[in-house]
Structures are given as C-alpha cells and as structure tokens.
C-alpha positions as CSV (number, residue, x, y, z in Angstrom):
1,M,19.5,-0.2,13.5
2,H,16.6,-0.1,15.9
3,P,13.4,0.2,13.8
4,A,11.5,3.3,14.8
5,Y,7.8,2.9,14.1
6,S,7.4,6.6,13.2
7,I,10.1,6.3,10.5
8,I,8.6,3.1,9.2
9,F,5.2,4.8,8.8
10,F,6.9,7.8,7.3
11,T,8.7,5.9,4.6
12,T,5.7,3.7,3.8
13,A,2.9,6.4,3.8
14,S,4.9,9.2,2.2
15,G,6.2,6.9,-0.5
16,A,2.7,5.7,-1.4
17,G,1.3,9.2,-1.2
18,Y,3.9,10.7,-3.5
19,G,3.7,7.7,-5.9
20,L,-0.1,8.2,-6.2
21,L,0.3,12.0,-6.5
22,F,2.9,11.5,-9.3
23,L,0.7,9.2,-11.3
24,L,-2.4,11.3,-10.8
25,A,-0.6,14.5,-11.9
26,L,1.0,12.7,-14.9
27,A,-2.2,11.0,-16.0
28,G,-4.2,14.2,-15.6
29,A,-1.7,16.3,-17.5
30,A,-1.8,13.8,-20.3
31,G,-5.6,14.2,-20.6
32,F,-6.7,10.9,-19.1
33,P,-8.7,10.0,-17.1
34,P,-11.5,12.7,-17.6
35,A,-11.5,15.4,-15.0
36,D,-14.1,13.8,-12.8
37,P,-14.3,15.9,-9.6
38,W,-15.1,13.0,-7.3
39,L,-12.2,10.9,-8.6
40,G,-9.9,13.9,-8.5
41,G,-11.0,15.0,-5.0
42,V,-10.7,11.6,-3.4
43,G,-7.4,10.9,-5.3
44,F,-5.7,14.1,-4.3
45,A,-7.0,14.0,-0.7
46,L,-5.7,10.4,-0.3
47,A,-2.3,11.3,-1.9
48,L,-1.7,14.5,0.0
49,G,-3.1,12.9,3.2
50,L,-0.7,10.0,3.1
51,A,2.3,12.3,2.2
52,T,1.4,14.7,5.0
53,A,0.8,12.0,7.6
54,G,4.1,10.4,6.7
55,L,6.0,13.7,6.9
56,L,4.5,14.6,10.3
57,S,5.2,11.1,11.7
58,S,8.9,11.5,10.9
59,T,9.1,14.3,13.4
60,F,8.1,12.0,16.3
61,H,11.6,10.4,16.1
62,L,13.2,13.7,16.9
63,G,14.2,14.6,20.4
64,H,12.4,18.0,20.0
65,P,9.7,17.6,17.3
66,E,8.6,21.2,17.8
67,R,12.0,22.3,16.3
68,A,11.6,20.2,13.2
69,W,11.0,23.3,11.1
70,R,14.6,24.4,11.7
71,A,16.0,21.4,9.7
72,I,14.8,23.1,6.5
73,S,17.5,25.7,6.8
74,Q,20.3,23.1,6.3
75,W,19.3,22.3,2.7
76,R,22.8,23.0,1.4
77,S,24.3,20.0,3.2
78,S,21.4,17.8,4.5
79,W,19.3,15.4,2.4
80,L,16.7,15.5,5.3
81,S,16.5,19.3,4.9
82,R,16.2,19.0,1.1
83,E,13.4,16.5,1.5
84,G,11.6,19.0,3.7
85,V,12.0,21.8,1.2
86,A,11.0,19.6,-1.8
87,A,7.9,18.4,0.2
88,L,6.8,22.0,1.0
89,V,7.4,23.2,-2.6
90,T,5.3,20.3,-3.9
91,Y,2.1,21.4,-2.1
92,P,1.4,24.6,-4.0
93,A,1.8,22.9,-7.4
94,A,-0.3,20.0,-6.3
95,L,-3.1,22.2,-4.9
96,I,-3.1,24.3,-8.1
97,F,-3.5,21.2,-10.3
98,A,-6.1,19.8,-7.9
99,Y,-8.1,23.0,-8.1
100,G,-8.1,22.8,-11.9
101,W,-9.2,19.2,-11.9
102,V,-11.8,19.3,-9.1
103,V,-13.2,22.8,-9.3
104,E,-12.6,23.9,-12.9
105,G,-13.0,20.5,-14.4
106,R,-9.9,21.0,-16.6
107,T,-6.5,19.4,-16.7
108,G,-5.1,20.8,-20.0
109,G,-3.2,24.0,-20.8
110,L,-1.6,25.7,-17.9
111,W,-3.3,23.2,-15.6
112,A,-1.3,20.5,-17.3
113,L,1.9,22.4,-16.7
114,A,1.1,22.5,-12.9
115,G,0.5,18.7,-13.2
116,L,3.9,18.1,-14.8
117,V,5.6,20.3,-12.2
118,T,3.8,18.4,-9.4
119,A,5.0,15.0,-10.9
120,A,8.6,16.2,-11.1
121,L,8.6,17.5,-7.5
122,C,7.2,14.2,-6.3
123,V,10.2,12.4,-7.9
124,V,12.6,14.9,-6.3
125,T,11.0,14.4,-2.9
126,V,11.2,10.6,-3.0
127,I,14.8,10.9,-4.3
128,C,15.6,13.1,-1.3
129,T,14.0,10.6,1.1
130,G,16.0,7.7,-0.4
131,M,19.2,9.7,-0.2
132,I,18.7,10.4,3.5
133,Y,19.7,6.8,4.0
134,A,21.8,6.1,0.9
135,S,24.2,8.9,1.8
136,L,25.1,7.5,5.3
137,K,28.5,6.0,4.8
138,P,28.8,4.4,8.2
139,I,25.9,2.1,7.3
140,R,26.9,-0.1,4.3
141,R,23.5,-1.7,4.0
142,W,22.1,1.7,3.2
143,N,25.1,3.3,1.5
144,N,24.9,1.4,-1.8
145,R,23.5,1.7,-5.3
146,W,20.4,-0.3,-4.7
147,V,18.7,1.8,-2.0
148,L,17.6,4.8,-4.1
149,P,16.1,2.7,-7.0
150,N,14.2,0.6,-4.4
151,Y,12.7,3.8,-2.9
152,L,11.6,5.1,-6.2
153,V,10.1,1.9,-7.6
154,L,8.4,1.0,-4.3
155,S,6.8,4.4,-4.4
156,L,5.7,3.9,-8.0
157,M,4.4,0.4,-7.2
158,T,2.3,1.5,-4.2
159,G,1.0,4.5,-6.0
160,A,0.0,2.5,-9.0
161,I,-1.9,0.0,-6.9
162,L,-3.8,2.8,-5.1
163,L,-4.5,4.6,-8.4
164,E,-5.8,1.4,-10.1
165,A,-8.1,0.8,-7.2
166,L,-9.4,4.3,-7.4
167,L,-10.0,4.2,-11.1
168,I,-11.9,0.9,-11.0
169,V,-14.0,2.0,-8.0
170,F,-15.0,5.2,-9.9
171,G,-15.7,3.3,-13.1
172,Q,-12.9,4.8,-15.1
173,P,-10.3,2.0,-15.5
174,L,-7.3,2.9,-17.7
175,P,-5.4,0.3,-19.7
176,V,-2.2,2.2,-19.2
177,V,-2.5,2.1,-15.4
178,A,-3.7,-1.5,-15.5
179,G,-0.6,-2.4,-17.5
180,L,1.8,-0.3,-15.5
181,T,0.8,-1.9,-12.1
182,P,2.0,-5.4,-12.7
183,V,5.2,-4.1,-14.4
184,A,5.9,-1.9,-11.4
185,I,5.3,-4.8,-9.0
186,V,7.7,-7.1,-10.9
187,A,10.3,-4.3,-11.1
188,A,10.1,-3.6,-7.4
189,W,10.5,-7.3,-6.6
190,L,13.5,-7.7,-8.8
191,L,15.2,-4.6,-7.3
192,K,14.4,-5.8,-3.8
193,R,15.9,-9.2,-4.6
194,A,19.0,-7.5,-5.9
195,Y,19.3,-5.4,-2.7
196,W,18.9,-8.5,-0.5
197,R,21.5,-10.4,-2.6
198,F,23.9,-7.5,-2.2
199,V,23.6,-7.1,1.6
200,D,23.8,-10.9,2.1
201,S,27.0,-11.2,0.0
202,E,28.7,-7.9,1.0
203,P,31.2,-8.6,3.7
204,G,31.1,-5.0,4.9
205,A,33.1,-1.9,4.2
206,A,34.6,-1.8,7.7
207,S,36.0,-4.3,10.1
208,V,37.5,-4.3,13.6
209,E,41.0,-4.2,11.9
210,S,40.2,-1.2,9.8
211,A,38.4,0.6,12.6
212,T,41.3,0.3,15.0
213,G,44.0,0.7,12.4
214,L,45.7,-2.5,13.6
215,G,44.9,-4.7,10.6
216,N,48.6,-4.8,9.6
217,L,49.3,-6.8,12.8
218,G,46.8,-9.5,11.9
219,K,43.4,-10.5,13.3
220,V,42.1,-8.1,16.0
221,R,39.6,-9.0,18.8
222,L,38.3,-7.1,21.8
223,L,39.7,-8.3,25.1
224,E,36.9,-6.8,27.1
225,P,33.6,-5.0,26.3
226,P,33.8,-1.2,26.6
227,N,30.9,-1.1,29.1
228,T,29.1,-3.4,31.5
229,S,25.6,-2.6,30.4
230,E,23.8,-1.6,27.2
231,N,24.1,2.0,26.3
232,Y,22.2,4.2,23.8
233,L,24.5,3.5,20.9
234,Q,24.1,-0.3,21.4
235,H,20.3,0.1,21.6
236,E,19.9,2.3,18.6
237,M,22.8,1.3,16.3
238,G,23.4,-2.3,17.4
239,Y,19.9,-3.8,17.0
240,Q,20.1,-7.3,15.7
241,I,17.7,-9.7,14.1
242,A,18.3,-13.4,13.9
243,R,19.0,-14.7,10.4
244,K,16.1,-17.2,10.5
245,H,13.6,-14.5,11.5
246,A,14.9,-12.2,8.7
247,A,14.5,-15.0,6.1
248,K,10.9,-15.7,7.3
249,L,10.0,-12.0,7.2
250,R,11.5,-11.7,3.7
251,R,9.2,-14.6,2.5
252,I,6.2,-12.7,4.1
253,V,7.3,-9.6,2.2
254,L,7.4,-11.6,-1.1
255,V,3.9,-12.9,-0.6
256,F,2.1,-9.8,0.7
257,A,4.0,-7.0,-1.0
258,F,4.6,-8.6,-4.4
259,A,2.9,-12.0,-5.1
260,I,-0.7,-11.2,-3.9
261,P,-0.8,-7.7,-5.4
262,L,0.5,-9.0,-8.7
263,A,-2.0,-11.8,-8.8
264,L,-4.9,-9.5,-7.9
265,S,-3.7,-6.8,-10.4
266,L,-3.6,-9.4,-13.2
267,A,-7.0,-10.8,-12.2
268,S,-8.6,-7.4,-12.3
269,L,-7.8,-7.3,-16.1
270,L,-9.6,-10.6,-16.8
271,V,-12.7,-10.6,-14.5
272,P,-16.0,-8.6,-14.6
273,A,-16.1,-5.0,-13.3
274,G,-17.5,-5.9,-9.8
275,V,-14.9,-8.6,-9.2
276,A,-12.2,-6.4,-10.6
277,A,-13.0,-3.7,-8.1
278,A,-12.8,-6.2,-5.2
279,A,-9.5,-7.5,-6.5
280,A,-8.0,-4.0,-6.8
281,L,-9.2,-3.0,-3.3
282,L,-7.8,-6.2,-1.8
283,A,-4.4,-5.5,-3.2
284,V,-4.2,-2.2,-1.2
285,P,-4.1,-3.8,2.4
286,S,-1.9,-6.6,1.1
287,V,0.8,-4.3,-0.3
288,A,0.5,-2.0,2.7
289,L,1.3,-4.9,5.1
290,G,4.1,-6.2,2.9
291,V,5.8,-2.8,2.5
292,V,5.6,-2.1,6.2
293,I,7.4,-5.4,7.0
294,E,9.9,-4.6,4.2
295,R,10.6,-1.2,5.7
296,W,11.0,-2.8,9.2
297,L,13.6,-5.2,7.7
298,F,15.4,-2.3,5.9
299,F,16.1,-0.7,9.3
300,A,16.5,-3.9,11.4
301,E,19.1,-5.5,9.1
302,A,21.3,-2.4,8.9
303,R,24.5,-2.4,10.8
304,H,26.2,0.9,11.9
305,A,30.1,1.0,11.9
306,V,30.0,2.1,15.6
307,T,29.1,-1.5,16.5
308,L,32.6,-2.5,15.6
309,Y,33.7,-1.1,19.0
310,Y,31.2,-3.2,20.8
311,G,32.2,-6.6,19.4
312,A,30.8,-6.8,15.8
313,A,33.1,-8.4,13.4
314,A,32.2,-6.2,10.4
315,A,29.8,-3.4,9.4
C-alpha cells in the first residue's frame, strides 16, 4: 500500500495522545499523582492536542475532507465511523476530568468516575483505529490477530514515555509509571517481532489461482499486463518496498522505537533527578522517530489482493 503521510501522522499522533490520556485519567482517578494544576494542564493539553491533530490529519487523505463529518453516520457498519464517534464521545469526559484536576484541584469522587470513563473511551477509540485496518480482508498483512494488540500496546508505550517525561519534569516521578514504561516497551517490541514474523512467513490468503478460479488447472500466470501504464490501483494498492530496505528500516525501528527508549527509561531510575529528566525527555523524540518509521513500514509492506490481477504471485 502507498504510505500516506497524513495517515502515518494520524496513527502515530493519535495513538500517543490517547495512550497519554488513558494513563493520565487512570492515574488521576487512582489518586496519584497529586492534582497539580500545571502538570494536569500541560498533560491534558498535550494528550488532547496530539489526539486532535492526528484525527484532523486523517481527513487530508480523503477526496473531500470537508465531508468527513458524514462518515460518523455509518457507525453500524464502519470501524472508521465508530472511531469518529468514540473520539467525539471521549472529549466531554476528558474535559470534565481535566476541569476537576486543573481548576478544582480534585480527582476523587465523581471526578474519578469521569477519569475512569475517559480511560475506557481511550481504549475503545484505539481499538476502533486498529480495527479499521484489521478488518480489511483483502489485505492479509492487516487482517490478522497481531494488528490490534500492536496498536494497543504501541499506544500504551508512547503514552507511558510521554507521561514519565512529564512527571519527572514536574518533579513528581511515580514508581508505578517508571516501572510500567520499560514493561510496555518490551511488550511492544515482542508484539512487533511476532507481527513481522507472521507477515514474513505467511504465504498469503489469496493467489493468482484462487483469484481467477483456475487453480484446479495448475499454475496460473498472466500472458499480458492488463494495462500499458500504471493506474491508480497500482499506485495506491501495489506500492512495493525492496526486502533489503524493509530489513534496514526494521533495524532502525528496533533501535529508535525500542532499544534507546528502553535504555533511557531504565537509566532514569538510577541516575540523579536532573539527569533522569534529560533521559526521559530524550526518549520522546527517539520513540517518535521510531514509531513513525514503524507506521510507514506497516503501510508500505501491505499487499492488497487486487495486485494479483497486475502480476503479483500472492497477496
């Protein structure tokens, strides 16, 4: 699939935003950290800003972005529509909890209920985002059991790295968050490895034989291409990346999305406060770069079944 920059930014920014919002709401509802208005204000502004920027960027990939609001009406059948509905419903709960934290200085009682609702809606929204791709049967590299867990854990990982940096900068480090971050990074890496192993070993659910219905006659090959020049389907659905480039980019993802943030996260537990803040802050651009490349690969390595009619052996 041709990687659209707007969709890459959408899945990266919104995932990080909802991950941070989930952890902020959950931690606040549990009574820690203290309801510091500056921490809460910056944290919620960052979380909602990332989520909003990501959602808005996703409309740029549409032929008519001004009609994006109409997609919400198809929630009965469309995961894209469900994601839009879940995202919109998350805002009131998040703003209510943010008001309690920042203005009232309280996160307990009914405010805690708003926090729990916010956290639950964040999970629902990320699930809907993952299912947009996991539900597409013509793309086997998306339509598998590894896609949704990867979306959820990557969101948790990026959110935890952001929250750890915020807590250290504001002088309120939490052992539970400091312990969660490396666990989330390791879990995300293991799930990413499992996904890559699956797509590398999976022969594809469809082949030229199954697509043409001529498999009972033996091996099928195209005598001539269906067209003389590249068309829209080939450009959008038939994008290819060389295996050697994909392997190199995967190694870059391993280093920047997982290895460096893990090392910095563990270092922040062992060094003085000033150095710990620097380590936590450095982990943010590293994981951002790594996840952007990982998202690009997620789209670039996908193969749509329609490519079978243009010479692909399997999809």
